[in-house]
N, C-alpha and C positions, 0 to 999 in steps of 0.2 A: 517114571512107572509111565505117565504119559510118554517122555520119548520111544517107551519099550510099545503101545498101538500106536503111533505112529509112523515105525520103521512097517507091525505086523498089517497096517492096514497096506502097506506102500506093497510091504510081500501078494499079502490079496488082488493084488489090481494089478503087480507084475505076471502073475498068475494068471489067470484071468484073459490078460490081456494074449500073454505067448500062448497059450490056450487056444483060443477065439483064433489068431495070426495065423499058425497050423492048423488050424480045422479049415479055412475060408471063413471061416462065420462072424467076420467083421466087418464089418461094414462103416463107407469112408462118411456119413452121416453121423456115429454113433460122438458122444459128447468126449472121450479121450483117446489117443492116440499118439504116433511118432509126427506129429503136424510139421509135413518143411514144404516148399513148393514144387516138390520133385510129388512126394508120395499124393499129392493134395490132386496131381494132375487126371488126375482118373484113377475107375476103382481099380481097374489092373495093375497098375501103380500101386494104389493103395494096397494092392494083398500082397503082390512082390517086395512091396520094402518091408512090410510084420512079417512076413515070412523070412525074409534075409536076416532080419530084429531079431527071431525068437529066441536065438540062442542068446542074444544077450540080454535080452529084455529077462530072460529066465535066473544067468547068472547075477540081472541085479532082486531077487525078487528071494533066489537064496542068501545073500548078502544081506537084503532086508533083513530077510531070517534071522540069519544067522546077531546078525548085530543086536535085538532084538533079546534076544535068549542070554546075548553076553552083557544086555543093563537089567535082566531080569537077576541072572545067578551072581551081579557084581553090586546089586540096590543090595539081596539079599542074604549073600557068605560073608559081606566084606562088611564089618562093626561098622557103621553111622559113626563119624569122621568126619570134621570140617572135610580134609580128605581124600576119606573115602566116595562123597560126595561130586566131587573134583576130578577124579579118578571116572565113575558112572556116567557124567557128564565130558572129560576126556574120550569113553566106548562109544560112545550116542553121539558125537559129533563124529566120529574115526568113520565109522558106519556108514551115516546119514553124507558122508561126503563121497563114498566110496560104491554109495550104492548109486546116486546123484551120478556120479562120474562112471558109471558101467550104463547108467540108459542117455549121455551123452552119448557116449563110441553108437550104444544102438541107433538112435538117431541118425550119426553120421554114416551106421553103414541101411540104416535104411534107406536114406537117404542114394544111395548108392544101389541098391537093388531095382529102387524102381527108376534110376536113371536105367536101368538096360531093357528097358517095358519099352516097347516101338518103337 
């Protein structure tokens, strides 16, 4: 259950980041974001990088949400045995890895988008 809540949180954070980035309402001085040497050069680079990465950020959010739902389904539908617990852990691990991989790709895309500014 705790593993699912972490993914729900990541999905919400990804969704909020994507919405703010697409609306150009995501200032450089926030506590989160895709911080690289290129994206933090200027406000324009920050905005361009996050706009470029918005689709991958959204994909990470969707993957997190799907992973959380799969964890809950697996946890409540499968008969609670020792092997079922490992199944839930495996589903959670795969979901976290895929979500974090998408965020890593989003960071690379943001870096490339920020390089094109100025």
